[in-house]
A tleap script that builds the chain and sets N, CA, C and O, in Angstrom:
source leaprc.protein.ff14SB
mol = sequence {
  NMET SER VAL THR LYS THR LEU ASP LEU LYS
  GLY LEU LYS CYS PRO LEU PRO VAL LEU LYS
  THR ARG LYS ALA LEU THR THR LEU GLN PRO
  GLY ASP ARG LEU GLU VAL LEU THR THR ASP
  PRO MET ALA ALA ILE ASP ILE PRO HIE PHE
  CYS ASN GLU ALA GLY HIE HIE LEU ILE GLU
  SER SER THR SER ASP THR GLU GLY THR PHE
  LEU LEU GLU LYS GLY ASP CARG
}
set mol.1.N position { 115.531 -20.246 10.669 }
set mol.1.CA position { 114.890 -19.318 9.752 }
set mol.1.C position { 113.723 -20.015 9.058 }
set mol.1.O position { 113.734 -21.228 8.851 }
set mol.2.N position { 112.749 -19.239 8.716 }
set mol.2.CA position { 111.593 -19.817 8.036 }
set mol.2.C position { 111.495 -19.250 6.620 }
set mol.2.O position { 112.199 -18.312 6.249 }
set mol.3.N position { 110.614 -19.843 5.863 }
set mol.3.CA position { 110.382 -19.394 4.492 }
set mol.3.C position { 109.725 -18.019 4.545 }
set mol.3.O position { 108.733 -17.822 5.245 }
set mol.4.N position { 110.282 -17.080 3.804 }
set mol.4.CA position { 109.721 -15.735 3.735 }
set mol.4.C position { 108.592 -15.682 2.721 }
set mol.4.O position { 107.588 -14.998 2.921 }
set mol.5.N position { 108.774 -16.423 1.618 }
set mol.5.CA position { 107.801 -16.368 0.534 }
set mol.5.C position { 107.825 -17.701 -0.211 }
set mol.5.O position { 108.874 -18.336 -0.320 }
set mol.6.N position { 106.669 -18.121 -0.721 }
set mol.6.CA position { 106.581 -19.293 -1.577 }
set mol.6.C position { 106.160 -18.835 -2.963 }
set mol.6.O position { 105.234 -18.041 -3.125 }
set mol.7.N position { 106.871 -19.361 -3.964 }
set mol.7.CA position { 106.615 -18.998 -5.350 }
set mol.7.C position { 106.187 -20.262 -6.094 }
set mol.7.O position { 106.995 -21.167 -6.302 }
set mol.8.N position { 104.918 -20.322 -6.494 }
set mol.8.CA position { 104.384 -21.484 -7.197 }
set mol.8.C position { 104.512 -21.257 -8.702 }
set mol.8.O position { 103.766 -20.476 -9.292 }
set mol.9.N position { 105.472 -21.952 -9.307 }
set mol.9.CA position { 105.736 -21.815 -10.739 }
set mol.9.C position { 105.365 -23.077 -11.508 }
set mol.9.O position { 105.871 -23.318 -12.605 }
set mol.10.N position { 104.496 -23.865 -10.936 }
set mol.10.CA position { 104.069 -25.097 -11.595 }
set mol.10.C position { 103.373 -24.771 -12.907 }
set mol.10.O position { 102.552 -23.857 -12.980 }
set mol.11.N position { 103.712 -25.533 -13.939 }
set mol.11.CA position { 103.117 -25.343 -15.256 }
set mol.11.C position { 103.928 -24.445 -16.172 }
set mol.11.O position { 103.667 -24.398 -17.374 }
set mol.12.N position { 104.909 -23.729 -15.630 }
set mol.12.CA position { 105.739 -22.851 -16.457 }
set mol.12.C position { 106.946 -23.608 -16.999 }
set mol.12.O position { 107.517 -24.455 -16.312 }
set mol.13.N position { 107.326 -23.301 -18.220 }
set mol.13.CA position { 108.470 -23.949 -18.879 }
set mol.13.C position { 109.658 -22.995 -18.928 }
set mol.13.O position { 109.511 -21.776 -18.843 }
set mol.14.N position { 110.825 -23.587 -19.066 }
set mol.14.CA position { 112.082 -22.865 -19.191 }
set mol.14.C position { 111.974 -21.808 -20.290 }
set mol.14.O position { 111.477 -22.105 -21.377 }
set mol.15.N position { 112.416 -20.612 -20.035 }
set mol.15.CA position { 113.217 -20.096 -18.923 }
set mol.15.C position { 112.396 -19.391 -17.840 }
set mol.15.O position { 112.980 -18.779 -16.945 }
set mol.16.N position { 111.075 -19.455 -17.891 }
set mol.16.CA position { 110.241 -18.685 -16.968 }
set mol.16.C position { 110.482 -18.976 -15.485 }
set mol.16.O position { 110.495 -18.031 -14.696 }
set mol.17.N position { 110.675 -20.238 -15.058 }
set mol.17.CA position { 110.919 -20.439 -13.623 }
set mol.17.C position { 112.122 -19.652 -13.090 }
set mol.17.O position { 112.043 -19.064 -12.012 }
set mol.18.N position { 113.213 -19.637 -13.822 }
set mol.18.CA position { 114.391 -18.894 -13.360 }
set mol.18.C position { 114.149 -17.387 -13.417 }
set mol.18.O position { 114.538 -16.664 -12.500 }
set mol.19.N position { 113.516 -16.915 -14.473 }
set mol.19.CA position { 113.255 -15.484 -14.587 }
set mol.19.C position { 112.346 -14.982 -13.469 }
set mol.19.O position { 112.590 -13.922 -12.892 }
set mol.20.N position { 111.308 -15.740 -13.167 }
set mol.20.CA position { 110.386 -15.333 -12.103 }
set mol.20.C position { 111.030 -15.479 -10.723 }
set mol.20.O position { 110.731 -14.707 -9.812 }
set mol.21.N position { 111.912 -16.465 -10.568 }
set mol.21.CA position { 112.651 -16.616 -9.310 }
set mol.21.C position { 113.561 -15.414 -9.102 }
set mol.21.O position { 113.610 -14.852 -8.007 }
set mol.22.N position { 114.281 -15.017 -10.146 }
set mol.22.CA position { 115.158 -13.839 -10.059 }
set mol.22.C position { 114.363 -12.603 -9.649 }
set mol.22.O position { 114.788 -11.847 -8.775 }
set mol.23.N position { 113.218 -12.401 -10.278 }
set mol.23.CA position { 112.390 -11.228 -9.983 }
set mol.23.C position { 111.896 -11.263 -8.530 }
set mol.23.O position { 111.908 -10.240 -7.845 }
set mol.24.N position { 111.465 -12.434 -8.067 }
set mol.24.CA position { 110.965 -12.554 -6.688 }
set mol.24.C position { 112.068 -12.277 -5.673 }
set mol.24.O position { 111.808 -11.681 -4.628 }
set mol.25.N position { 113.282 -12.697 -5.964 }
set mol.25.CA position { 114.390 -12.462 -5.041 }
set mol.25.C position { 114.725 -10.979 -4.905 }
set mol.25.O position { 115.248 -10.557 -3.874 }
set mol.26.N position { 114.433 -10.191 -5.928 }
set mol.26.CA position { 114.730 -8.755 -5.833 }
set mol.26.C position { 113.861 -8.060 -4.794 }
set mol.26.O position { 114.206 -6.971 -4.335 }
set mol.27.N position { 112.740 -8.668 -4.415 }
set mol.27.CA position { 111.843 -8.067 -3.424 }
set mol.27.C position { 112.203 -8.467 -1.999 }
set mol.27.O position { 111.608 -7.963 -1.046 }
set mol.28.N position { 113.178 -9.375 -1.843 }
set mol.28.CA position { 113.550 -9.881 -0.527 }
set mol.28.C position { 114.848 -9.254 -0.029 }
set mol.28.O position { 115.618 -8.688 -0.805 }
set mol.29.N position { 115.073 -9.362 1.257 }
set mol.29.CA position { 116.299 -8.873 1.891 }
set mol.29.C position { 117.321 -10.010 1.966 }
set mol.29.O position { 116.931 -11.177 2.005 }
set mol.30.N position { 118.625 -9.695 1.986 }
set mol.30.CA position { 119.627 -10.749 2.151 }
set mol.30.C position { 119.326 -11.598 3.392 }
set mol.30.O position { 119.031 -11.072 4.466 }
set mol.31.N position { 119.406 -12.910 3.219 }
set mol.31.CA position { 119.093 -13.840 4.302 }
set mol.31.C position { 117.666 -14.352 4.284 }
set mol.31.O position { 117.369 -15.370 4.908 }
set mol.32.N position { 116.773 -13.662 3.578 }
set mol.32.CA position { 115.392 -14.136 3.452 }
set mol.32.C position { 115.382 -15.401 2.612 }
set mol.32.O position { 116.254 -15.608 1.768 }
set mol.33.N position { 114.394 -16.238 2.849 }
set mol.33.CA position { 114.293 -17.501 2.127 }
set mol.33.C position { 113.085 -17.526 1.206 }
set mol.33.O position { 112.022 -16.987 1.513 }
set mol.34.N position { 113.291 -18.172 0.066 }
set mol.34.CA position { 112.255 -18.301 -0.947 }
set mol.34.C position { 112.099 -19.772 -1.293 }
set mol.34.O position { 113.070 -20.439 -1.648 }
set mol.35.N position { 110.879 -20.276 -1.189 }
set mol.35.CA position { 110.569 -21.641 -1.607 }
set mol.35.C position { 109.991 -21.558 -3.013 }
set mol.35.O position { 109.038 -20.819 -3.257 }
set mol.36.N position { 110.574 -22.324 -3.939 }
set mol.36.CA position { 110.140 -22.311 -5.335 }
set mol.36.C position { 109.593 -23.691 -5.690 }
set mol.36.O position { 110.270 -24.700 -5.491 }
set mol.37.N position { 108.376 -23.736 -6.211 }
set mol.37.CA position { 107.721 -24.976 -6.621 }
set mol.37.C position { 107.638 -24.999 -8.140 }
set mol.37.O position { 107.166 -24.039 -8.748 }
set mol.38.N position { 108.094 -26.090 -8.764 }
set mol.38.CA position { 108.126 -26.168 -10.225 }
set mol.38.C position { 107.630 -27.525 -10.722 }
set mol.38.O position { 107.540 -28.493 -9.967 }
set mol.39.N position { 107.314 -27.561 -12.011 }
set mol.39.CA position { 107.039 -28.832 -12.699 }
set mol.39.C position { 107.955 -28.998 -13.904 }
set mol.39.O position { 107.948 -30.056 -14.534 }
set mol.40.N position { 108.733 -27.993 -14.235 }
set mol.40.CA position { 109.646 -28.050 -15.368 }
set mol.40.C position { 110.895 -28.843 -14.986 }
set mol.40.O position { 111.601 -28.448 -14.059 }
set mol.41.N position { 111.192 -29.959 -15.678 }
set mol.41.CA position { 112.366 -30.761 -15.330 }
set mol.41.C position { 113.682 -29.991 -15.445 }
set mol.41.O position { 114.642 -30.321 -14.748 }
set mol.42.N position { 113.750 -28.986 -16.299 }
set mol.42.CA position { 114.975 -28.200 -16.458 }
set mol.42.C position { 115.274 -27.326 -15.244 }
set mol.42.O position { 116.406 -26.874 -15.073 }
set mol.43.N position { 114.290 -27.086 -14.416 }
set mol.43.CA position { 114.509 -26.275 -13.213 }
set mol.43.C position { 115.534 -26.909 -12.288 }
set mol.43.O position { 116.227 -26.204 -11.555 }
set mol.44.N position { 115.639 -28.239 -12.314 }
set mol.44.CA position { 116.614 -28.939 -11.476 }
set mol.44.C position { 118.047 -28.579 -11.861 }
set mol.44.O position { 118.962 -28.716 -11.049 }
set mol.45.N position { 118.240 -28.127 -13.075 }
set mol.45.CA position { 119.546 -27.677 -13.547 }
set mol.45.C position { 119.634 -26.153 -13.465 }
set mol.45.O position { 120.624 -25.600 -12.986 }
set mol.46.N position { 118.592 -25.494 -13.938 }
set mol.46.CA position { 118.616 -24.039 -14.075 }
set mol.46.C position { 118.655 -23.287 -12.750 }
set mol.46.O position { 119.417 -22.330 -12.613 }
set mol.47.N position { 117.858 -23.692 -11.779 }
set mol.47.CA position { 117.786 -22.940 -10.521 }
set mol.47.C position { 119.094 -23.055 -9.729 }
set mol.47.O position { 119.592 -22.031 -9.260 }
set mol.48.N position { 119.673 -24.250 -9.559 }
set mol.48.CA position { 120.981 -24.289 -8.874 }
set mol.48.C position { 122.058 -23.478 -9.602 }
set mol.48.O position { 122.870 -22.809 -8.962 }
set mol.49.N position { 122.066 -23.536 -10.931 }
set mol.49.CA position { 123.039 -22.769 -11.696 }
set mol.49.C position { 122.831 -21.264 -11.481 }
set mol.49.O position { 123.794 -20.524 -11.279 }
set mol.50.N position { 121.592 -20.825 -11.526 }
set mol.50.CA position { 121.282 -19.415 -11.287 }
set mol.50.C position { 121.771 -18.984 -9.906 }
set mol.50.O position { 122.390 -17.929 -9.771 }
set mol.51.N position { 121.499 -19.791 -8.881 }
set mol.51.CA position { 121.929 -19.444 -7.518 }
set mol.51.C position { 123.443 -19.291 -7.451 }
set mol.51.O position { 123.952 -18.343 -6.854 }
set mol.52.N position { 124.148 -20.216 -8.059 }
set mol.52.CA position { 125.606 -20.184 -8.055 }
set mol.52.C position { 126.120 -18.915 -8.745 }
set mol.52.O position { 127.029 -18.256 -8.239 }
set mol.53.N position { 125.552 -18.582 -9.874 }
set mol.53.CA position { 125.999 -17.420 -10.646 }
set mol.53.C position { 125.614 -16.088 -9.986 }
set mol.53.O position { 126.362 -15.115 -10.078 }
set mol.54.N position { 124.466 -16.043 -9.328 }
set mol.54.CA position { 123.950 -14.788 -8.779 }
set mol.54.C position { 124.318 -14.565 -7.315 }
set mol.54.O position { 124.015 -13.507 -6.764 }
set mol.55.N position { 124.965 -15.537 -6.673 }
set mol.55.CA position { 125.383 -15.365 -5.292 }
set mol.55.C position { 124.329 -15.697 -4.251 }
set mol.55.O position { 124.434 -15.274 -3.100 }
set mol.56.N position { 123.320 -16.447 -4.647 }
set mol.56.CA position { 122.302 -16.899 -3.696 }
set mol.56.C position { 122.655 -18.309 -3.242 }
set mol.56.O position { 123.487 -18.977 -3.855 }
set mol.57.N position { 122.022 -18.756 -2.168 }
set mol.57.CA position { 122.346 -20.057 -1.600 }
set mol.57.C position { 121.186 -21.025 -1.809 }
set mol.57.O position { 120.051 -20.733 -1.432 }
set mol.58.N position { 121.474 -22.171 -2.409 }
set mol.58.CA position { 120.479 -23.232 -2.536 }
set mol.58.C position { 120.576 -24.056 -1.259 }
set mol.58.O position { 121.516 -24.831 -1.083 }
set mol.59.N position { 119.621 -23.890 -0.385 }
set mol.59.CA position { 119.633 -24.549 0.922 }
set mol.59.C position { 119.221 -26.010 0.793 }
set mol.59.O position { 119.811 -26.896 1.412 }
set mol.60.N position { 118.206 -26.241 -0.017 }
set mol.60.CA position { 117.643 -27.590 -0.131 }
set mol.60.C position { 116.910 -27.712 -1.460 }
set mol.60.O position { 116.325 -26.746 -1.949 }
set mol.61.N position { 116.949 -28.901 -2.034 }
set mol.61.CA position { 116.160 -29.147 -3.240 }
set mol.61.C position { 115.702 -30.590 -3.248 }
set mol.61.O position { 116.388 -31.482 -2.749 }
set mol.62.N position { 114.541 -30.800 -3.819 }
set mol.62.CA position { 114.048 -32.158 -4.016 }
set mol.62.C position { 113.281 -32.179 -5.334 }
set mol.62.O position { 112.511 -31.269 -5.640 }
set mol.63.N position { 113.509 -33.227 -6.098 }
set mol.63.CA position { 112.832 -33.357 -7.383 }
set mol.63.C position { 112.292 -34.765 -7.540 }
set mol.63.O position { 112.831 -35.728 -6.996 }
set mol.64.N position { 111.231 -34.854 -8.287 }
set mol.64.CA position { 110.657 -36.148 -8.667 }
set mol.64.C position { 110.453 -36.093 -10.175 }
set mol.64.O position { 110.904 -35.155 -10.834 }
set mol.65.N position { 109.783 -37.085 -10.714 }
set mol.65.CA position { 109.513 -37.090 -12.148 }
set mol.65.C position { 108.598 -35.948 -12.574 }
set mol.65.O position { 108.611 -35.544 -13.736 }
set mol.66.N position { 107.805 -35.426 -11.643 }
set mol.66.CA position { 106.806 -34.432 -12.020 }
set mol.66.C position { 106.944 -33.082 -11.332 }
set mol.66.O position { 106.382 -32.100 -11.816 }
set mol.67.N position { 107.672 -32.996 -10.219 }
set mol.67.CA position { 107.740 -31.743 -9.467 }
set mol.67.C position { 109.110 -31.507 -8.867 }
set mol.67.O position { 109.882 -32.438 -8.635 }
set mol.68.N position { 109.393 -30.235 -8.620 }
set mol.68.CA position { 110.614 -29.857 -7.932 }
set mol.68.C position { 110.310 -28.806 -6.883 }
set mol.68.O position { 109.452 -27.945 -7.073 }
set mol.69.N position { 111.028 -28.890 -5.770 }
set mol.69.CA position { 110.916 -27.908 -4.698 }
set mol.69.C position { 112.330 -27.439 -4.360 }
set mol.69.O position { 113.227 -28.250 -4.130 }
set mol.70.N position { 112.511 -26.125 -4.334 }
set mol.70.CA position { 113.825 -25.541 -4.070 }
set mol.70.C position { 113.698 -24.504 -2.977 }
set mol.70.O position { 112.816 -23.645 -3.019 }
set mol.71.N position { 114.584 -24.586 -1.996 }
set mol.71.CA position { 114.614 -23.595 -0.926 }
set mol.71.C position { 115.878 -22.763 -1.113 }
set mol.71.O position { 116.995 -23.273 -1.022 }
set mol.72.N position { 115.682 -21.476 -1.375 }
set mol.72.CA position { 116.790 -20.566 -1.655 }
set mol.72.C position { 116.902 -19.544 -0.537 }
set mol.72.O position { 115.912 -19.169 0.092 }
set mol.73.N position { 118.126 -19.106 -0.307 }
set mol.73.CA position { 118.358 -17.991 0.620 }
set mol.73.C position { 119.025 -16.882 -0.182 }
set mol.73.O position { 120.030 -17.103 -0.858 }
set mol.74.N position { 118.459 -15.705 -0.099 }
set mol.74.CA position { 119.005 -14.570 -0.858 }
set mol.74.C position { 120.393 -14.223 -0.339 }
set mol.74.O position { 120.618 -14.089 0.864 }
set mol.75.N position { 121.318 -14.081 -1.289 }
set mol.75.CA position { 122.683 -13.702 -0.937 }
set mol.75.C position { 122.815 -12.200 -0.737 }
set mol.75.O position { 121.833 -11.459 -0.785 }
set mol.76.N position { 124.040 -11.771 -0.514 }
set mol.76.CA position { 124.318 -10.350 -0.230 }
set mol.76.C position { 124.374 -9.480 -1.481 }
set mol.76.O position { 124.312 -8.255 -1.376 }
set mol.77.N position { 124.487 -10.079 -2.649 }
set mol.77.CA position { 124.606 -9.280 -3.885 }
set mol.77.C position { 123.289 -8.711 -4.323 }
set mol.77.O position { 123.222 -8.020 -5.340 }
savepdb mol mol.pdb
quit
């Protein structure tokens, strides 16, 4: 499967990355993938937690001191 959409949220602070990720996922079909790019260090905690709570799958994540990349797959809910 490939990335369906990329969401560049660099420069946004908590809670905006999670809120915008949630909104973007509503436009996708179950199984579609969303790549999320962030600079907010809290996204490394918030996005995995959101996926767990909302029934989406965190396929892959990588973070550094300045950036984070998250690959999500929309769940069935």
